[in-house]
FIKEPA-488583 format. One record per atom (N, C-alpha, C, O): y, z, x. Coordinates in Angstrom, 3 decimals, padded with zeros to 6 digits. Example, Ala and Ser with C-alpha at 12.3 -4.5 7.8 and 13.67 -1.06 7.14 Angstrom:
% FIKEPA-488583
<torti yy="-005.690" zz="007.800" xx="013.190"/>
<torti yy="-004.500" zz="007.800" xx="012.300"/>
<torti yy="-003.300" zz="007.800" xx="013.200"/>
<torti yy="-003.319" zz="008.465" xx="014.236"/>
<torti yy="-002.250" zz="007.080" xx="012.850"/>
<torti yy="-001.060" zz="007.140" xx="013.670"/>
<torti yy="000.030" zz="007.870" xx="012.900"/>
<torti yy="001.138" zz="008.039" xx="013.409"/>
//
This chain:
% FIKEPA-488583
<torti yy="-015.555" zz="001.331" xx="-226.404"/>
<torti yy="-015.261" zz="000.813" xx="-227.882"/>
<torti yy="-014.577" zz="-000.217" xx="-227.705"/>
<torti yy="-014.604" zz="-001.016" xx="-228.641"/>
<torti yy="-014.129" zz="-000.412" xx="-227.061"/>
<torti yy="-013.217" zz="-001.405" xx="-226.657"/>
<torti yy="-013.604" zz="-002.650" xx="-227.456"/>
<torti yy="-013.038" zz="-002.803" xx="-228.539"/>
<torti yy="-014.537" zz="-003.598" xx="-227.038"/>
<torti yy="-014.998" zz="-004.922" xx="-227.482"/>
<torti yy="-014.859" zz="-004.761" xx="-229.109"/>
<torti yy="-015.076" zz="-003.901" xx="-229.962"/>
<torti yy="-014.342" zz="-006.166" xx="-229.020"/>
<torti yy="-014.219" zz="-006.040" xx="-231.203"/>
<torti yy="-015.140" zz="-006.670" xx="-231.188"/>
<torti yy="-015.173" zz="-007.644" xx="-230.435"/>
<torti yy="-016.138" zz="-006.382" xx="-231.940"/>
<torti yy="-017.408" zz="-007.363" xx="-232.489"/>
<torti yy="-016.806" zz="-008.516" xx="-233.468"/>
<torti yy="-015.616" zz="-008.414" xx="-233.763"/>
<torti yy="-017.577" zz="-009.639" xx="-234.002"/>
<torti yy="-017.355" zz="-009.842" xx="-234.179"/>
<torti yy="-018.098" zz="-010.656" xx="-235.635"/>
<torti yy="-017.545" zz="-011.328" xx="-236.506"/>
<torti yy="-019.711" zz="-010.234" xx="-235.445"/>
<torti yy="-021.042" zz="-009.974" xx="-235.507"/>
<torti yy="-021.435" zz="-008.930" xx="-235.597"/>
<torti yy="-020.761" zz="-008.149" xx="-234.925"/>
<torti yy="-023.017" zz="-008.032" xx="-236.625"/>
<torti yy="-023.741" zz="-007.569" xx="-236.813"/>
<torti yy="-024.546" zz="-007.798" xx="-235.549"/>
<torti yy="-024.712" zz="-006.833" xx="-234.804"/>
<torti yy="-025.181" zz="-009.244" xx="-235.157"/>
<torti yy="-025.851" zz="-009.137" xx="-233.979"/>
<torti yy="-025.750" zz="-008.392" xx="-232.784"/>
<torti yy="-026.432" zz="-007.634" xx="-232.094"/>
<torti yy="-023.523" zz="-009.413" xx="-232.836"/>
<torti yy="-023.142" zz="-008.672" xx="-231.396"/>
<torti yy="-023.127" zz="-007.320" xx="-231.457"/>
<torti yy="-023.816" zz="-006.810" xx="-230.573"/>
<torti yy="-022.699" zz="-006.713" xx="-232.033"/>
<torti yy="-022.365" zz="-005.291" xx="-231.951"/>
<torti yy="-023.602" zz="-004.743" xx="-231.047"/>
<torti yy="-023.553" zz="-004.296" xx="-229.900"/>
<torti yy="-024.672" zz="-004.901" xx="-231.862"/>
<torti yy="-026.405" zz="-004.478" xx="-231.838"/>
<torti yy="-027.205" zz="-004.316" xx="-230.676"/>
<torti yy="-027.883" zz="-003.338" xx="-230.360"/>
<torti yy="-026.979" zz="-005.846" xx="-229.824"/>
<torti yy="-026.820" zz="-006.764" xx="-229.462"/>
<torti yy="-026.738" zz="-005.924" xx="-227.427"/>
<torti yy="-027.507" zz="-005.931" xx="-226.466"/>
<torti yy="-024.808" zz="-005.114" xx="-227.825"/>
<torti yy="-023.887" zz="-004.828" xx="-226.920"/>
<torti yy="-024.759" zz="-002.444" xx="-226.241"/>
<torti yy="-024.407" zz="-001.387" xx="-225.717"/>
<torti yy="-026.070" zz="-003.239" xx="-226.950"/>
<torti yy="-026.808" zz="-001.438" xx="-226.916"/>
<torti yy="-027.568" zz="-001.504" xx="-226.194"/>
<torti yy="-027.796" zz="-002.645" xx="-225.792"/>
<torti yy="-028.550" zz="-000.160" xx="-225.499"/>
<torti yy="-029.398" zz="-000.285" xx="-224.743"/>
<torti yy="-030.986" zz="-000.608" xx="-225.820"/>
<torti yy="-030.924" zz="-000.813" xx="-227.032"/>
<torti yy="-031.758" zz="-000.591" xx="-225.342"/>
<torti yy="-033.825" zz="-001.373" xx="-226.534"/>
<torti yy="-032.703" zz="-000.612" xx="-227.104"/>
<torti yy="-031.672" zz="-000.915" xx="-227.706"/>
<torti yy="-033.654" zz="001.273" xx="-226.423"/>
<torti yy="-033.946" zz="001.219" xx="-227.087"/>
<torti yy="-033.186" zz="002.106" xx="-229.113"/>
<torti yy="-033.683" zz="002.474" xx="-230.177"/>
<torti yy="-031.559" zz="001.985" xx="-228.365"/>
<torti yy="-030.442" zz="002.033" xx="-229.334"/>
<torti yy="-030.740" zz="001.133" xx="-230.689"/>
<torti yy="-031.163" zz="001.430" xx="-231.806"/>
<torti yy="-030.130" zz="-000.686" xx="-229.782"/>
<torti yy="-030.770" zz="-000.946" xx="-230.596"/>
<torti yy="-031.786" zz="-000.906" xx="-231.705"/>
<torti yy="-031.499" zz="-000.924" xx="-232.902"/>
<torti yy="-032.785" zz="-000.861" xx="-231.290"/>
<torti yy="-034.451" zz="-000.836" xx="-232.001"/>
<torti yy="-033.970" zz="000.195" xx="-232.973"/>
<torti yy="-034.902" zz="000.058" xx="-233.766"/>
<torti yy="-033.235" zz="001.110" xx="-233.509"/>
<torti yy="-032.483" zz="001.806" xx="-234.275"/>
<torti yy="-032.388" zz="001.100" xx="-235.003"/>
<torti yy="-033.046" zz="000.950" xx="-236.033"/>
<torti yy="-030.717" zz="-000.026" xx="-234.203"/>
<torti yy="-029.953" zz="000.082" xx="-235.840"/>
<torti yy="-030.694" zz="-000.700" xx="-235.817"/>
<torti yy="-031.508" zz="-000.185" xx="-236.583"/>
<torti yy="-031.207" zz="-001.791" xx="-235.483"/>
<torti yy="-032.388" zz="-002.415" xx="-236.705"/>
<torti yy="-033.484" zz="-002.467" xx="-236.966"/>
<torti yy="-034.371" zz="-003.314" xx="-237.074"/>
<torti yy="-033.343" zz="-001.425" xx="-237.064"/>
<torti yy="-034.645" zz="-000.478" xx="-238.366"/>
<torti yy="-033.199" zz="-000.420" xx="-239.301"/>
<torti yy="-033.153" zz="-000.904" xx="-240.432"/>
<torti yy="-032.516" zz="-000.027" xx="-238.914"/>
<torti yy="-031.518" zz="000.483" xx="-240.083"/>
<torti yy="-030.829" zz="-000.628" xx="-240.716"/>
<torti yy="-030.791" zz="-000.710" xx="-241.944"/>
<torti yy="-030.182" zz="-001.647" xx="-239.821"/>
<torti yy="-030.602" zz="-003.349" xx="-240.775"/>
<torti yy="-031.199" zz="-003.473" xx="-242.011"/>
<torti yy="-030.854" zz="-003.787" xx="-243.150"/>
<torti yy="-032.792" zz="-002.928" xx="-241.098"/>
<torti yy="-032.982" zz="-004.510" xx="-242.147"/>
<torti yy="-033.426" zz="-002.945" xx="-243.070"/>
<torti yy="-033.428" zz="-003.618" xx="-244.101"/>
<torti yy="-033.740" zz="-001.702" xx="-243.514"/>
<torti yy="-033.395" zz="-000.675" xx="-244.585"/>
<torti yy="-033.040" zz="-001.626" xx="-245.832"/>
<torti yy="-033.713" zz="-002.156" xx="-246.717"/>
<torti yy="-031.054" zz="-001.584" xx="-245.345"/>
<torti yy="-029.831" zz="-001.699" xx="-246.224"/>
<torti yy="-030.632" zz="-002.588" xx="-246.731"/>
<torti yy="-031.183" zz="-002.463" xx="-247.825"/>
<torti yy="-030.853" zz="-004.334" xx="-245.349"/>
<torti yy="-030.968" zz="-005.293" xx="-246.041"/>
<torti yy="-032.546" zz="-005.792" xx="-247.819"/>
<torti yy="-032.682" zz="-006.305" xx="-248.929"/>
<torti yy="-033.192" zz="-005.113" xx="-246.747"/>
<torti yy="-034.642" zz="-004.866" xx="-248.391"/>
<torti yy="-033.396" zz="-004.172" xx="-249.821"/>
<torti yy="-033.106" zz="-004.504" xx="-250.970"/>
<torti yy="-033.051" zz="-003.240" xx="-248.988"/>
<torti yy="-032.333" zz="-002.645" xx="-250.447"/>
<torti yy="-031.643" zz="-002.898" xx="-251.172"/>
<torti yy="-031.646" zz="-002.568" xx="-252.358"/>
<torti yy="-030.664" zz="-003.750" xx="-250.427"/>
<torti yy="-028.896" zz="-004.704" xx="-250.978"/>
<torti yy="-029.388" zz="-005.313" xx="-250.555"/>
<torti yy="-029.219" zz="-005.193" xx="-249.342"/>
<torti yy="-030.353" zz="-006.432" xx="-250.907"/>
<torti yy="-029.972" zz="-007.682" xx="-250.246"/>
<torti yy="-028.877" zz="-009.354" xx="-251.123"/>
<torti yy="-029.063" zz="-010.531" xx="-250.812"/>
<torti yy="-028.235" zz="-009.033" xx="-251.783"/>
<torti yy="-027.202" zz="-008.603" xx="-252.312"/>
<torti yy="-025.734" zz="-008.417" xx="-251.078"/>
<torti yy="-024.636" zz="-008.972" xx="-251.116"/>
<torti yy="-026.030" zz="-007.886" xx="-250.540"/>
<torti yy="-024.699" zz="-006.611" xx="-250.469"/>
<torti yy="-024.515" zz="-008.135" xx="-248.505"/>
<torti yy="-025.472" zz="-008.742" xx="-248.025"/>
<torti yy="-023.533" zz="-008.181" xx="-248.159"/>
<torti yy="-022.837" zz="-008.947" xx="-247.356"/>
<torti yy="-022.303" zz="-008.391" xx="-246.408"/>
<torti yy="-021.620" zz="-007.371" xx="-246.500"/>
<torti yy="-022.529" zz="-008.938" xx="-245.487"/>
<torti yy="-022.629" zz="-007.929" xx="-244.079"/>
<torti yy="-021.366" zz="-008.423" xx="-243.278"/>
<torti yy="-020.898" zz="-009.561" xx="-243.280"/>
<torti yy="-020.834" zz="-007.114" xx="-242.466"/>
<torti yy="-019.651" zz="-007.947" xx="-241.549"/>
<torti yy="-019.166" zz="-006.789" xx="-240.841"/>
<torti yy="-019.592" zz="-005.634" xx="-240.818"/>
<torti yy="-017.942" zz="-007.474" xx="-240.125"/>
<torti yy="-017.684" zz="-005.516" xx="-238.813"/>
<torti yy="-016.493" zz="-005.238" xx="-239.619"/>
<torti yy="-015.620" zz="-006.093" xx="-239.467"/>
<torti yy="-016.190" zz="-004.260" xx="-240.462"/>
<torti yy="-015.253" zz="-003.594" xx="-240.241"/>
<torti yy="-015.458" zz="-002.634" xx="-239.524"/>
<torti yy="-016.493" zz="-002.229" xx="-238.994"/>
<torti yy="-013.672" zz="-001.991" xx="-239.506"/>
<torti yy="-013.574" zz="-000.539" xx="-238.686"/>
<torti yy="-013.947" zz="-001.042" xx="-237.595"/>
<torti yy="-013.182" zz="-000.634" xx="-236.722"/>
<torti yy="-014.705" zz="-001.702" xx="-237.182"/>
<torti yy="-015.370" zz="-001.813" xx="-236.369"/>
<torti yy="-016.936" zz="-001.585" xx="-235.279"/>
<torti yy="-017.339" zz="-001.503" xx="-234.118"/>
<torti yy="-017.486" zz="-001.566" xx="-237.250"/>
<torti yy="-018.644" zz="-000.619" xx="-237.510"/>
<torti yy="-019.355" zz="-001.896" xx="-238.319"/>
<torti yy="-018.637" zz="-002.720" xx="-238.887"/>
<torti yy="-020.679" zz="-002.000" xx="-238.334"/>
<torti yy="-021.742" zz="-003.414" xx="-238.594"/>
<torti yy="-021.569" zz="-002.837" xx="-240.789"/>
<torti yy="-022.074" zz="-001.766" xx="-241.128"/>
<torti yy="-021.280" zz="-003.194" xx="-241.218"/>
<torti yy="-021.051" zz="-002.976" xx="-242.412"/>
<torti yy="-021.173" zz="-003.409" xx="-243.511"/>
<torti yy="-020.352" zz="-004.196" xx="-243.984"/>
<torti yy="-022.470" zz="-002.893" xx="-244.305"/>
<torti yy="-023.245" zz="-004.179" xx="-245.839"/>
<torti yy="-021.510" zz="-004.579" xx="-246.975"/>
<torti yy="-020.865" zz="-004.711" xx="-245.935"/>
<torti yy="-020.893" zz="-004.724" xx="-247.612"/>
<torti yy="-020.686" zz="-004.844" xx="-248.358"/>
<torti yy="-020.712" zz="-005.978" xx="-249.953"/>
<torti yy="-021.140" zz="-007.128" xx="-250.052"/>
<torti yy="-020.296" zz="-005.392" xx="-250.648"/>
<torti yy="-020.610" zz="-005.685" xx="-252.416"/>
<torti yy="-020.328" zz="-004.689" xx="-253.381"/>
<torti yy="-020.819" zz="-003.586" xx="-253.619"/>
<torti yy="-018.735" zz="-005.849" xx="-254.240"/>
<torti yy="-017.920" zz="-005.348" xx="-254.034"/>
<torti yy="-017.323" zz="-004.020" xx="-253.517"/>
<torti yy="-017.016" zz="-003.033" xx="-254.186"/>
<torti yy="-017.253" zz="-004.150" xx="-252.580"/>
<torti yy="-016.389" zz="-002.878" xx="-252.244"/>
<torti yy="-017.453" zz="-002.427" xx="-250.679"/>
<torti yy="-018.491" zz="-003.011" xx="-250.368"/>
<torti yy="-016.738" zz="-001.124" xx="-249.822"/>
<torti yy="-017.508" zz="-000.902" xx="-249.081"/>
<torti yy="-018.960" zz="-000.408" xx="-249.311"/>
<torti yy="-019.052" zz="000.726" xx="-249.780"/>
<torti yy="-019.985" zz="-001.008" xx="-249.081"/>
<torti yy="-020.933" zz="-000.058" xx="-250.011"/>
<torti yy="-021.786" zz="000.853" xx="-248.204"/>
<torti yy="-021.479" zz="002.045" xx="-248.236"/>
<torti yy="-022.246" zz="000.676" xx="-247.500"/>
<torti yy="-021.427" zz="001.801" xx="-246.905"/>
<torti yy="-022.262" zz="001.197" xx="-244.889"/>
<torti yy="-023.046" zz="000.249" xx="-244.847"/>
<torti yy="-021.875" zz="001.927" xx="-243.633"/>
<torti yy="-021.325" zz="001.372" xx="-242.827"/>
<torti yy="-022.671" zz="001.931" xx="-241.991"/>
<torti yy="-023.626" zz="002.562" xx="-242.443"/>
<torti yy="-022.473" zz="001.580" xx="-240.913"/>
<torti yy="-022.919" zz="002.158" xx="-239.609"/>
<torti yy="-022.633" zz="002.268" xx="-238.217"/>
<torti yy="-022.093" zz="001.188" xx="-237.975"/>
<torti yy="-022.660" zz="002.778" xx="-237.387"/>
<torti yy="-022.495" zz="002.571" xx="-235.792"/>
<torti yy="-023.580" zz="003.449" xx="-234.937"/>
<torti yy="-024.457" zz="004.073" xx="-235.535"/>
<torti yy="-023.462" zz="003.473" xx="-233.264"/>
<torti yy="-024.675" zz="004.031" xx="-232.268"/>
<torti yy="-023.442" zz="005.083" xx="-232.019"/>
<torti yy="-022.241" zz="004.918" xx="-232.233"/>
<torti yy="-023.842" zz="005.734" xx="-231.718"/>
<torti yy="-022.440" zz="006.654" xx="-230.560"/>
<torti yy="-023.826" zz="007.190" xx="-229.116"/>
<torti yy="-024.998" zz="006.815" xx="-229.065"/>
<torti yy="-023.151" zz="008.058" xx="-228.222"/>
<torti yy="-024.025" zz="008.384" xx="-227.065"/>
<torti yy="-024.904" zz="009.382" xx="-227.523"/>
<torti yy="-025.996" zz="009.435" xx="-226.957"/>
<torti yy="-024.519" zz="010.691" xx="-228.992"/>
<torti yy="-026.508" zz="010.990" xx="-229.060"/>
<torti yy="-026.300" zz="010.897" xx="-230.422"/>
<torti yy="-026.196" zz="012.043" xx="-230.859"/>
<torti yy="-026.183" zz="010.021" xx="-231.360"/>
<torti yy="-026.414" zz="010.314" xx="-232.505"/>
<torti yy="-026.328" zz="007.967" xx="-233.377"/>
<torti yy="-025.965" zz="006.891" xx="-232.901"/>
<torti yy="-026.928" zz="008.447" xx="-234.776"/>
<torti yy="-026.016" zz="007.912" xx="-235.639"/>
<torti yy="-025.329" zz="007.340" xx="-236.467"/>
<torti yy="-025.564" zz="006.425" xx="-237.256"/>
<torti yy="-024.448" zz="007.941" xx="-236.243"/>
<torti yy="-023.243" zz="007.132" xx="-237.296"/>
<torti yy="-023.339" zz="006.722" xx="-238.636"/>
<torti yy="-022.449" zz="005.964" xx="-239.022"/>
<torti yy="-024.373" zz="007.109" xx="-239.582"/>
<torti yy="-024.612" zz="006.550" xx="-241.527"/>
<torti yy="-022.654" zz="006.798" xx="-242.342"/>
<torti yy="-021.784" zz="007.625" xx="-242.069"/>
<torti yy="-022.673" zz="006.000" xx="-243.039"/>
<torti yy="-020.983" zz="005.986" xx="-243.584"/>
<torti yy="-021.075" zz="005.511" xx="-244.717"/>
<torti yy="-020.611" zz="004.438" xx="-245.103"/>
<torti yy="-021.904" zz="006.570" xx="-245.535"/>
<torti yy="-022.896" zz="005.396" xx="-247.020"/>
<torti yy="-021.253" zz="006.418" xx="-247.668"/>
<torti yy="-021.491" zz="007.147" xx="-248.630"/>
<torti yy="-020.221" zz="006.421" xx="-247.307"/>
<torti yy="-019.024" zz="006.940" xx="-248.494"/>
<torti yy="-018.948" zz="008.567" xx="-248.636"/>
<torti yy="-019.756" zz="009.272" xx="-248.033"/>
<torti yy="-017.922" zz="009.123" xx="-249.476"/>
<torti yy="-018.133" zz="010.407" xx="-250.152"/>
<torti yy="-018.846" zz="010.656" xx="-251.414"/>
<torti yy="-018.820" zz="011.500" xx="-252.310"/>
<torti yy="-019.321" zz="009.865" xx="-251.201"/>
<torti yy="-019.874" zz="009.681" xx="-252.879"/>
<torti yy="-021.425" zz="010.108" xx="-252.370"/>
<torti yy="-021.991" zz="011.153" xx="-252.690"/>
<torti yy="-021.916" zz="009.168" xx="-251.599"/>
<torti yy="-023.514" zz="009.256" xx="-250.962"/>
<torti yy="-023.014" zz="010.453" xx="-250.432"/>
<torti yy="-022.142" zz="010.748" xx="-251.249"/>
<torti yy="-023.022" zz="011.228" xx="-249.669"/>
<torti yy="-022.877" zz="012.168" xx="-249.109"/>
<torti yy="-023.294" zz="013.175" xx="-250.255"/>
<torti yy="-024.378" zz="013.686" xx="-250.538"/>
<torti yy="-021.645" zz="013.298" xx="-250.977"/>
<torti yy="-021.605" zz="014.792" xx="-252.107"/>
<torti yy="-023.391" zz="014.229" xx="-252.835"/>
<torti yy="-024.333" zz="015.020" xx="-252.894"/>
<torti yy="-023.452" zz="013.265" xx="-253.143"/>
<torti yy="-024.860" zz="013.411" xx="-254.255"/>
<torti yy="-026.228" zz="013.642" xx="-253.198"/>
<torti yy="-027.177" zz="014.253" xx="-253.690"/>
<torti yy="-026.288" zz="013.410" xx="-252.492"/>
<torti yy="-027.309" zz="014.589" xx="-251.502"/>
<torti yy="-027.260" zz="014.464" xx="-250.183"/>
<torti yy="-027.811" zz="013.871" xx="-249.256"/>
<torti yy="-025.987" zz="015.606" xx="-250.529"/>
<torti yy="-025.504" zz="016.430" xx="-249.904"/>
<torti yy="-027.002" zz="017.792" xx="-249.703"/>
<torti yy="-026.649" zz="018.201" xx="-248.596"/>
<torti yy="-027.670" zz="018.235" xx="-249.873"/>
<torti yy="-028.755" zz="019.330" xx="-250.314"/>
<torti yy="-029.616" zz="018.468" xx="-248.786"/>
<torti yy="-029.445" zz="018.864" xx="-247.633"/>
<torti yy="-030.449" zz="017.350" xx="-249.142"/>
<torti yy="-030.855" zz="016.781" xx="-248.351"/>
<torti yy="-030.596" zz="016.435" xx="-247.240"/>
<torti yy="-031.417" zz="015.868" xx="-246.519"/>
<torti yy="-029.120" zz="016.779" xx="-246.812"/>
<torti yy="-028.427" zz="015.659" xx="-245.669"/>
<torti yy="-027.978" zz="017.398" xx="-244.530"/>
<torti yy="-027.785" zz="017.768" xx="-243.372"/>
<torti yy="-028.056" zz="018.046" xx="-246.385"/>
<torti yy="-027.943" zz="019.559" xx="-244.548"/>
<torti yy="-028.459" zz="020.228" xx="-243.727"/>
<torti yy="-028.139" zz="021.364" xx="-243.376"/>
<torti yy="-029.171" zz="019.675" xx="-243.412"/>
<torti yy="-029.720" zz="019.431" xx="-241.620"/>
<torti yy="-029.277" zz="018.641" xx="-240.818"/>
<torti yy="-029.856" zz="018.671" xx="-239.732"/>
<torti yy="-028.495" zz="017.955" xx="-240.911"/>
<torti yy="-027.378" zz="017.252" xx="-239.782"/>
<torti yy="-026.253" zz="017.325" xx="-240.469"/>
<torti yy="-026.030" zz="017.470" xx="-241.670"/>
<torti yy="-025.072" zz="017.115" xx="-238.863"/>
<torti yy="-023.938" zz="017.205" xx="-238.641"/>
<torti yy="-023.447" zz="016.476" xx="-239.883"/>
<torti yy="-024.229" zz="015.537" xx="-240.029"/>
<torti yy="-022.200" zz="016.438" xx="-241.202"/>
<torti yy="-021.775" zz="016.033" xx="-241.696"/>
<torti yy="-020.611" zz="015.771" xx="-242.209"/>
<torti yy="-020.117" zz="016.857" xx="-242.509"/>
<torti yy="-019.791" zz="014.793" xx="-242.515"/>
<torti yy="-018.173" zz="015.237" xx="-243.083"/>
<torti yy="-018.224" zz="014.511" xx="-244.312"/>
<torti yy="-019.235" zz="014.050" xx="-244.842"/>
<torti yy="-017.181" zz="014.456" xx="-244.673"/>
<torti yy="-016.566" zz="013.679" xx="-245.740"/>
<torti yy="-017.493" zz="013.257" xx="-246.094"/>
<torti yy="-018.440" zz="013.856" xx="-246.605"/>
<torti yy="-017.343" zz="011.825" xx="-245.817"/>
<torti yy="-018.104" zz="010.218" xx="-245.621"/>
<torti yy="-019.250" zz="009.587" xx="-244.525"/>
<torti yy="-019.766" zz="008.483" xx="-244.352"/>
<torti yy="-019.386" zz="011.446" xx="-243.639"/>
<torti yy="-020.594" zz="010.319" xx="-243.087"/>
<torti yy="-020.982" zz="011.565" xx="-243.003"/>
<torti yy="-020.379" zz="012.572" xx="-243.374"/>
<torti yy="-022.816" zz="011.391" xx="-242.110"/>
<torti yy="-023.592" zz="011.675" xx="-241.427"/>
<torti yy="-024.209" zz="011.125" xx="-240.086"/>
<torti yy="-024.135" zz="010.003" xx="-239.584"/>
<torti yy="-024.841" zz="012.268" xx="-239.669"/>
<torti yy="-025.276" zz="011.980" xx="-237.867"/>
<torti yy="-026.551" zz="012.470" xx="-237.993"/>
<torti yy="-027.063" zz="013.310" xx="-238.733"/>
<torti yy="-026.931" zz="011.803" xx="-237.160"/>
<torti yy="-028.646" zz="011.218" xx="-237.507"/>
<torti yy="-029.575" zz="011.049" xx="-235.689"/>
<torti yy="-030.134" zz="010.100" xx="-235.138"/>
<torti yy="-029.406" zz="012.021" xx="-235.415"/>
<torti yy="-029.827" zz="012.862" xx="-233.916"/>
<torti yy="-029.909" zz="011.562" xx="-233.320"/>
<torti yy="-029.686" zz="010.800" xx="-234.261"/>
<torti yy="-030.236" zz="010.401" xx="-231.571"/>
<torti yy="-031.168" zz="010.387" xx="-231.216"/>
<torti yy="-032.506" zz="010.847" xx="-231.261"/>
<torti yy="-033.407" zz="010.178" xx="-231.767"/>
<torti yy="-032.734" zz="012.391" xx="-230.557"/>
<torti yy="-033.632" zz="012.492" xx="-230.523"/>
<torti yy="-034.581" zz="012.844" xx="-231.746"/>
<torti yy="-035.284" zz="013.854" xx="-231.743"/>
<torti yy="-034.550" zz="012.021" xx="-232.691"/>
<torti yy="-035.682" zz="011.780" xx="-234.096"/>
<torti yy="-035.738" zz="010.972" xx="-234.468"/>
<torti yy="-035.277" zz="010.020" xx="-233.837"/>
<torti yy="-036.108" zz="010.844" xx="-235.258"/>
<torti yy="-036.263" zz="009.920" xx="-235.970"/>
<torti yy="-035.495" zz="009.394" xx="-237.202"/>
<torti yy="-035.487" zz="009.961" xx="-238.294"/>
<torti yy="-034.737" zz="008.043" xx="-236.852"/>
<torti yy="-033.986" zz="008.302" xx="-238.733"/>
<torti yy="-034.732" zz="008.667" xx="-239.801"/>
<torti yy="-035.941" zz="008.706" xx="-239.572"/>
<torti yy="-034.258" zz="009.051" xx="-241.305"/>
<torti yy="-034.604" zz="009.800" xx="-242.354"/>
<torti yy="-035.012" zz="008.375" xx="-242.878"/>
<torti yy="-034.289" zz="008.158" xx="-243.850"/>
<torti yy="-035.753" zz="007.430" xx="-242.689"/>
<torti yy="-035.173" zz="006.102" xx="-243.362"/>
<torti yy="-035.714" zz="006.732" xx="-244.765"/>
<torti yy="-034.651" zz="006.892" xx="-245.364"/>
<torti yy="-037.006" zz="007.299" xx="-245.862"/>
<torti yy="-036.677" zz="007.607" xx="-246.728"/>
<torti yy="-035.020" zz="008.359" xx="-247.527"/>
<torti yy="-034.395" zz="008.112" xx="-248.558"/>
<torti yy="-034.908" zz="008.965" xx="-246.815"/>
<torti yy="-033.588" zz="009.771" xx="-247.351"/>
<torti yy="-032.737" zz="008.162" xx="-246.931"/>
<torti yy="-033.025" zz="007.135" xx="-247.546"/>
<torti yy="-031.973" zz="008.177" xx="-246.113"/>
<torti yy="-031.425" zz="006.506" xx="-246.545"/>
<torti yy="-032.041" zz="005.156" xx="-247.123"/>
<torti yy="-031.555" zz="004.027" xx="-247.196"/>
<torti yy="-032.881" zz="005.499" xx="-247.384"/>
<torti yy="-033.001" zz="004.006" xx="-248.295"/>
<torti yy="-032.718" zz="004.260" xx="-249.823"/>
<torti yy="-032.395" zz="003.351" xx="-250.588"/>
<torti yy="-032.909" zz="005.952" xx="-250.307"/>
<torti yy="-032.458" zz="006.584" xx="-251.486"/>
<torti yy="-030.984" zz="007.024" xx="-251.682"/>
<torti yy="-030.569" zz="007.493" xx="-252.742"/>
<torti yy="-029.947" zz="006.767" xx="-250.168"/>
<torti yy="-029.072" zz="007.161" xx="-250.211"/>
<torti yy="-028.037" zz="005.804" xx="-251.077"/>
<torti yy="-027.164" zz="005.828" xx="-251.945"/>
<torti yy="-028.968" zz="004.318" xx="-249.983"/>
<torti yy="-028.757" zz="003.302" xx="-250.585"/>
<torti yy="-028.790" zz="002.599" xx="-251.536"/>
<torti yy="-028.165" zz="001.584" xx="-251.841"/>
<torti yy="-029.631" zz="003.230" xx="-252.062"/>
<torti yy="-030.244" zz="002.267" xx="-253.983"/>
<torti yy="-028.641" zz="003.147" xx="-254.220"/>
<torti yy="-027.724" zz="002.430" xx="-253.822"/>
<torti yy="-028.107" zz="004.621" xx="-254.815"/>
<torti yy="-027.655" zz="004.861" xx="-255.329"/>
<torti yy="-026.390" zz="004.417" xx="-255.132"/>
<torti yy="-025.626" zz="004.349" xx="-256.095"/>
<torti yy="-025.945" zz="004.017" xx="-253.748"/>
<torti yy="-024.360" zz="003.395" xx="-253.549"/>
<torti yy="-024.502" zz="001.904" xx="-254.324"/>
<torti yy="-023.554" zz="001.342" xx="-254.872"/>
<torti yy="-026.245" zz="001.236" xx="-254.241"/>
<torti yy="-026.039" zz="000.363" xx="-254.429"/>
<torti yy="-026.244" zz="-000.224" xx="-256.324"/>
<torti yy="-026.025" zz="-001.300" xx="-256.880"/>
<torti yy="-026.696" zz="000.957" xx="-256.752"/>
<torti yy="-025.908" zz="001.445" xx="-258.397"/>
<torti yy="-024.334" zz="001.251" xx="-258.693"/>
<torti yy="-023.615" zz="000.539" xx="-259.394"/>
<torti yy="-024.172" zz="002.678" xx="-257.409"/>
<torti yy="-022.596" zz="002.875" xx="-258.199"/>
<torti yy="-021.789" zz="001.399" xx="-257.709"/>
<torti yy="-021.272" zz="001.084" xx="-258.781"/>
<torti yy="-021.389" zz="000.335" xx="-256.734"/>
<torti yy="-021.868" zz="-000.503" xx="-256.614"/>
<torti yy="-021.385" zz="-001.722" xx="-257.787"/>
<torti yy="-020.587" zz="-002.642" xx="-257.971"/>
<torti yy="-022.349" zz="-001.077" xx="-258.315"/>
<torti yy="-022.809" zz="-001.904" xx="-259.722"/>
<torti yy="-021.604" zz="-001.538" xx="-260.287"/>
<torti yy="-020.631" zz="-002.293" xx="-260.297"/>
<torti yy="-021.607" zz="-000.544" xx="-260.709"/>
<torti yy="-021.106" zz="000.106" xx="-262.133"/>
<torti yy="-019.637" zz="-000.986" xx="-261.996"/>
<torti yy="-019.009" zz="-001.638" xx="-262.830"/>
<torti yy="-019.480" zz="-000.758" xx="-260.318"/>
<torti yy="-017.351" zz="-001.963" xx="-260.733"/>
<torti yy="-017.039" zz="-002.863" xx="-260.901"/>
<torti yy="-015.838" zz="-003.079" xx="-261.067"/>
//
């Protein structure tokens, strides 16, 4: 993880095909739900920015990390309870499909929250 990424495309292309597919799926979902958000790299992770950081995501050897800020984790604590999580992050294991409907709800929540800023 020493590479300094400049774009989300560059980040995604650095992973094997199966991981790229998941990252592209996640990116497309976020773009669809938050079309006004700007894409950038922040903390060397793909980031969507809308009046501040909206969400980040990243690939790891055994999971996809999703970072919807502490408020995003807290608001969906019950639904996220089956995943390993912390104050501002959740880990979606690579051996299971991404919970796209849940991620969509979290991103919608964050867009609504962000628009109040």
